[in-house]
N, C-alpha and C positions, 0 to 999 in steps of 0.2 A: 849491127845492121839496122838501117833506118826503117821504122815501121810505117806502113801506109794506112790510109783509112780503111777499116774493115779487117785488118789483121789484128788478132787478139795478142795480148802480151805473151812472152815466152812462158811456158809452163814447166813445172818441175817434172822431169821424166819419171816414169813409173819405177824404174830401177833405183833412181836416187831417192825417191820417196820411201821405198822399202828399206834402203840402206839407212836413212835417218831413223826410221822406225826401229830397226835392229839395234842401232847404237843407243837409242833411248831406252829400250827394254833391258839392255845390259846394266844400265844404271839403276833402273827402277826395281829390278830383281833384288838389289841390295837395299834400296831405300824405302820400298813400299811397306815394310813392317811398321814404320812410323805412322803411316796413314791407315793401316788396317786396324790399328788399335782404337778402341772407342774411349773418348774422354770420360764417359760415365764410369768406366772401370779403371780409371787412372790409379787410384789408391788401392782398390781391392785386388788388382792384378800386379801391383808394383811395377808399372810400365817404365818409370824413369830408370830404376835400377836394372831393368831387363833390357832396355834399348839404347840408353845413353850413358856414355862413360864420363863425360864432362860435367862440371858443376853447373847448375842453372844460371848463376850470374855470369859465368863465362859464355854460355850459349847466348844469353840475351845481349851481352856486350858485342859478341861477334856478329850477330845478326843485325844490330843497329849500326854497325860500322859501314861506311860507304865502301862499295866494292870497286876495284880497279876496272878500267875499261877492258873488255875482252880484246885480245889481239888476234890478228889473222882474219880470214874470210868467214863466211857463214859456217863452214865446216870447222874453221879454226885450226890452230896448230896443235890443239888438244886431240888426244885419242882416248880410247877406253882406259888405257893404263894410267892416264893422268889422274884419274879419280879413284884409283885402286886403294889409296890410303885414306879414303873418307871413312870407311868402316873397317873394323878389326876382322881379319880373316877367320879367327877362331871364335870369338864371342859374338861376332856380327853386330857389335855395338857401334854407335856413332862415336868416332874419336877425333875427327878434324872438322870442326864446325865451319871454319872459314872456307875450306875446300868444298864442303857440302853446299854452302851458299853459292860458290862459283859454279859448281856443277849444275845446280838447279837453274841458275840463270842461263847457263850455256845450252841447256836442253829445253828452254822455253821457246815458244813460237817466234818471237821477234828475233832471237839469236840463232835459231836453227836453220834459217834460210829456206823455209818452206812456204812462206806467204807471198802473195802477189799484192803489191801496193794498190790500194783502192783508186788512187789517182790514175794509175796506168790503165786499170780496167775501164774507168769512166771515160778516159780519153779515147781508148780503142772503140768504145761503143758510142762515141759522140754523135750527136745528131740534133736536129731542131726539136725542141720540146713542144708538145701540143697542149700541155697542161695550163689550166687557168691559174691566175695568181691573185693574191690579196688576202687569203685566209691565213690566220695565225694559229697553228696547232696548239700552242701552249695556252690558248684561251679555253680549250675544252679537253685537254689532256695534261697530266702532270709533266714535269720537266723531263723525266726519264723516258716516258712513253713518247712524248713529242720528239725528242732527239732520235729515238729509234725509228719512228714512223717516217720522219722526213728523210733520214739517211737511206733507209731500206727502200722506200717507195721510189726515190730517184733512181736507184740502181735497178730495181725491177722494171721500171718504165723504160730505161735505156736498153736492157736486155730484150724486153718485149719488142721494141721498135727495131732493134738490130735483127731479130729473128722474124720480123713481120707478123707478130702475134697480137691479138686483141683480147684474148681470154686468159684469165688468171684463176688458178685454183689455190686458195689460201687454206692450208691444212692446219687444224688447231687454231682457228681464227679467233676464238675467245670472244671478247667484247666487240670485235669488229672494227677496231680503230684503223688498222692497216688496210683492211678491205674497203672501208668507206672512203678513205683518203685516196687509194688507188683509183677507185671508180670516179670520184668527183674531180680530183685534181688532175688526173692523167687520162680521163675518158676511157678507162678500161672496163671490160665486163668481168666482174669478179664474183666467183662463188666461194663463200666462206663456209667451211665445213668444220663443225665442232661437235664433240660427243655429248656436250651438256645442253639439254633443252633450255635450261635457265639462261645460259650464255647466248643461245640463238635468239630467244625471245627478247633478251636485253639488247642484243645487237640490232634487232628490228626497230625497237623504240629509239635507240640511240642514233641509228641512221636517219630516222624520220626527223629528229630534232636537229641533227647535223645538216640535213638538207635545207631546213629552214634557216639555220645559221649561215649556210653557204649562200643561199639566195640573197640574203641581206648584204653580205659582203660583195657579191657580184653587182647588185643594184647600186650600192654606194660607189663601187669602183667605176662603173659606167657613168654614173651621174657626175662624179668628180672629173672624169676624163672629158665628158662633153662640156662641162662648165669651163674647164681650162681652154678647150678649143674655141669656145664662143667668146672668151675674154680677149683673145688675140685679135689684132687689127684685121678686118676682113676687106682687104683691098681687092679691087677688080672682080668682086662678086656681084652677081645679079640679085638685086633685092626682090623679095616677094611682092606681088602686086598689092596685096592687102596693106603692107607696110608703107609702100610708096604713096598710096592713095589716102592714108589715114593721117590727118594732121596731129601734131603734138600739142597737148594743152600747155598753157603757160607755166603751170605748176608741176608739169611732168618732170620726174627726176630721171637721171641717167639709168638708175636701176630699173624703173618701170619700163623705160624704152628698151632696155636689154631684154626684159621679160617678154615684151610684146614681140620683139624680133625673134626671140627663142621659140615662142609659140608657133610662129608661122614657118620656121625653117627646120625644126627638129622632128624626126619621126615620132609617132604616137607612143610606141613602146618605151622610148627613152623617157618621156614625161611620166609614164606610169612608174618607172623606176625611181625618178626624182622624187615623186610623191611618197613612194614607199620609204625612201631613205631619209625623208624629213629634213632635207637640206635647207628648205626655206618655207616658212609658214605662209608667206605672202603668195608664193608660187602655188601652194596647195589651193588657196582660195581662188586664184585666177583660173586654175585648171579643173576645179570641182565639177563644173557643168560639163566640160568636155569629157572628163573621165566617166561620168554617169552615162553619157551617150554610148560608151563602149564597155560597160560593166560586164556584159556577157563575154565579150571578146577577151577581156582581161582575165576572167576566170578560166577560160579555155587556155589562154597562153600560160598561166601558172600551172595548169594541169599537164601541159606538154612539157614544161620545164622539168618535171619529175623524170622524164625518160629521155630528154634530149641533152646534148652537150650544152654548156653554158652559152656558147655563141650561136646556138641554133635559133634563138628567138629572133635573130635578125631577119628571118624569112617573113616575120609578121610586120616589119616596119616598112614604111613607104616614104619615098622622097618625092613622089609625083603628086600626091594629094595633099590638100590643106588639112590641118589637124582637125578642124571642126567638120570637115566633109569627107566621107569615105565613099569613093565611087563603087558602083556595083561590081565592077571588074575586080577591084581590090578585095571586096568582101568575099567574092567567089574564090579568089586565090588563097585567101587566108583560111577559108573553110576547108578547101581541098588540102592545104598544108596540114591542118589539124587532123583531118581524117587519115591522111597518110601516116602522120606521126603516131597516131593512136593504133593504127593497124600494124605498124612495125615496132611496137613497143618491145616485144620479146626479142627483136633482133638488134636493138640499140646497144652500143658498146659500153657506155658509161652507166652500167647498172650494177647493183650489189645485191646478191641473193644469199642470205644466211640460211644454211641448211644444217640439220641435226643428223649426224651419223657417226658411228664408231669406225675409225679407219685402222685397218691392219695391212700387212704386206700383201694379202690376197684380195684386198678390196677391188671390186670392179667399179671404176668411176662412172662408167656409162650407165650403171644401174641407179646411180644417184643423180647424175647430171644428164638429162635426156638430150640436150643439144651440145654434147661434148665435141670440141673441135681442137685443132692444134693450139696448144696453150703452154704457159709457164706455170710451174708449181712452186709455191713459196710457203715458208713457215717461219714465223717470228717467235722464237723461244718456245718451240714445240718440246713438250716434256717427254723425257725418257725414251721409250721405244718408238714414239711417234716420229722423232727426227730420223732414226734409222729406217723406218718403214717408208718415210717420204722419199728417201733415196732409192729404196728398192722399187717402189711404184714407178718412179721416174725412169729407171733403167728398163723396166718391163713393159711400159705402155708406149706404143709408138706415137700417140697423140701428144705426149708431153715432150716438148722440144728443149726445155731448159729447166733448171732448178736453182733456187736460192734459199738455203735453209740455215737458220740459226737455232741451234738446239739449246736446251737447258735441263735442269733437274737430272743430272747424271746419276744420282742415287736411285732413280726409278728405272734405270736400265735393267733389263733382264740379261743375265750372263750365262752362257752355255756351260761354262766349266766351274761355276761358283761352288757347286756341290760335288765337283769331280765326276759329274755324270754327263756322258756324251749322248744327248738325245737328239737324233737327227730328224725327228718327226716334227719338231717345232722350229719356229723362226725366232732368233734371239736378237736382242739389241746390240750385244757385244759378245765376241768380236764379229766384225763383218768381213774383213779382208782374209785372204787365204793364208798369209804368213802367220798371223796371230792364231788362226784356227789350227794350223799345223803344229804350233807350239803349245796349244792348249792353254792359252793365256787367260789369266783371271785376275781381276783387280780386287773384287770384294766390295760389299756395300759401303763399308766405312771409308775405304779409299776413294770410291766414287763420290761419296758425300764430301770428302776433303776437296775434290776437284771443283766443288761449287764455291769454295772460299775465294775471297776477293783480295789478292795481294796488293793491287794498286790502291784500293781504298785504305788498307792498313798503312800503306806507305805515305798517304797524305794525312794521316792522323786519325782515321776512323778505327779506333782500337777494338780488339776483340772483347767480348763480354766476359772477362776473366772471373769476376766475382760470381756471376750466375753459374758458370761452369764449375767453379769451386764448390758452391752450395750443392750442386747436383752430384758431384763426385763424392762428397762427404756423406750425403744422404744415402748413396749406394752402400757405403760402409755400414751405416746404421741398419739399413734394410737387411743386409746379409748377416751381420753379426747378431742382431736382435731377433729378427723374424725368420732367418734361414731361407730367405727368398733370393734366388739368383736369377731366375727368369720370370717375367711377368708380361701378360698381354696388355696390361694397363700402362698408361703413360702419364707422367707428371704434368706435362704441358707447360704453359706460360704462367707459372705460379710466382716466379721470382718477382715480376713486375708488380704483383698484387700483394707482396709480402713486405712487412715493415722491418723484419729482422730475420736472422737465421733461425731463431726459435719459431717464429711465426711461419716461416717457409717450411720447416720440417712438419709442423702440426698440420698445415693445409695439405701438404703432399701426402702424408700418411692417410688422411681422410680420403683423398682422391684415389689412392691405391687400395682403399678399403682394408687398411691395416689398423689394428687396435692401438691407438696412441696412449691409452691409459697406463700401459705398462712402462712408459718412458717418462720419468719425471723431468722437469725443466733442467735440473742440474746435470742429468745424464746427457741430455742433448748438447748442452753447452760444453761439457767435457770433451765431446767429439770435436766440437769447433776449435777448442783450445789446442787439442792434440795435433790438428792438421793445419792451423792457420799459418804457421811458420814455413809450411811447404807449399804455399800458394804460388811462390815464384817458380817452383818446378812445373806446375800446371801451365803457367803463363809461357814459360820457355818451350815446353813441349808443343803447345798449340802454335807458337810462332814457327817451329820447325815444320809443322803441318801446312801452315800458310805458305811458307817459302817453297814447299814441295808441290803445292796444289797445281800451279801452272803446268808442271811436267805430267801430272795425271791427266789433265785436260788435253794436253798435246797427244798423249797416247790415244785417247778416244777420237780426237779429230783426225789424226793421221790414219787411224784405222778406217775411217769413213772415206778419206781421200784416196787411200790405196785401193779400197773397194771399187771406187769409181774408175780408177786407172786400170783395173782388171777387165773392165767391160769393153767390148769391141765397138760399140756404137757411140762412144763418147769422143768428141773431137777436142774438147778443152775442159779442164777441171782445175780447180785451185781453192786455196783458203785465202780469205780476204778479211782483214781487220776492218769491220764496218762501223763500229761504235767507239766512243770514248769509254775505255774500261772503268774509269772512275764513276761515270754516270750509269754505265750498263756493263757489269763485269763479264757477262757472257756475250762477248763482242765479235766473235769470229763467225763468218758465213762460209758455208760450203757451197760453191757455185760450179755448175757444169752445163755445157751445151752439147747437144748431139751433133753428129757430123752434118746432117742435112741442114740443120739450123745455121751452122757456121757458113756453109756454102751460100745459103740464101742471104745471110747477113752481109757477106762480102759482095754479093751481087747488088743488094740494095744500096750499098755504100758507094758503088762506082757511079 
């Protein structure tokens, strides 16, 4: 059926979302032991012999071989029994690596048929963008952050306009890149909330510098636009009286004539911008006197620019008065405009307010934001429970009409059943949906850590740090056999990059762990290295199995959040959208939802 403007893309029904989740969990029940194992304990716990029946070279060869294209639809012609031969029923070991790889791909988000294409969402939310143009985010952000901010801000802006919203709540705003860009590029009023005071203070300073950067871009853009306009033939235009009466000197150039014509025909604020952008030194000299006459006005205009949209400075320009003369009426109008702008500063839309506050599922936003109004809540790579709590706040607060959340740091999620304890008095990050709660589902921290691995990056040649992982696994053997330490609150950290050899690595690690290394001669340390170096391929193959399985664990977490939203009565539309390039930004999926009232208003606005 043909969609019309205002109708959102078809969404996955709640029953189908739960069915996909059920199928996924049947596979993960058998596969998760591979991810629940910690690489540090690879040799001390004999993980290869315990979990994998095949030889490591066979595993690596199978995982590097191209897989055939999946047949059938999103659900495929496969069923649960198709993958029953991946693991041995008795030993539970992995026995069919090729089938394991097929299953992992089948249960990934792109093949499971649970995502809504970004293009369809943007098309449904289409509308005229009010954002200013000209700034390049990659000039003040790294490539990854620039890619994320541009993609997410465009989507957030379209959702806000579709729902008729001007206020944005950015949860876990961090350094404020997304918040700043949303406020300046799209004229939205943004509250960025972060629990770190350091991040908030840094966001304040970064936003101040960004505004200065932004003004320069806007000035240059207007100057260039005005220059292009004036360079075109001006047929049938009425020339200013000053130009008509002023004779040209014999040695006057065409350039000086253009400058004089420009001075008499262009509003004053445009010339201020031309001077700021330094497009012409000669123009600056010619305009110096005129600019000094309006120095106070220029200062006021720049002050207003802090709180007004970029195009709001047009109220200060005049096409009725000559540049060198400002009539009293115009002065009064400008003064009044400035007073009104200053008085309405708190009500202007394109503002960014960094705030420091810890956000939980029970947070009352009205206690943090005094002028809270109908808004959209967003989160770009919110860590751990913050992503889950963002969705809970969205469903609970009537002022929040839409949500767009991209989570990360799955290993920091709290799990209700991780210790087999059902504590109903706390709010947990996982699981959220009723189906997984009823099953008492648990991933475990190591499995959630595996969900953070980036299969797409490995696929394009960004290999895993096998040698550093090998060093750490052998170090664990030394620690347990020599010192009898199996558990420790201390961590080795990033010592590998600072070490010149395995011997150096062990010495530095033992000192950091506060273990006496004098009882270990160099020869003993190197004996451990020689004992295990031929088994490094086991560790490499094992980690590749975890990388291949990682997307399935991420699907479990994301489907849990989607199913939770579909259980709510006040949600009109919800979906998962691939928002970023997974090579640039591995945590690339956004959870999006709109409340019923917002969808009705969006359809009305679109008619």
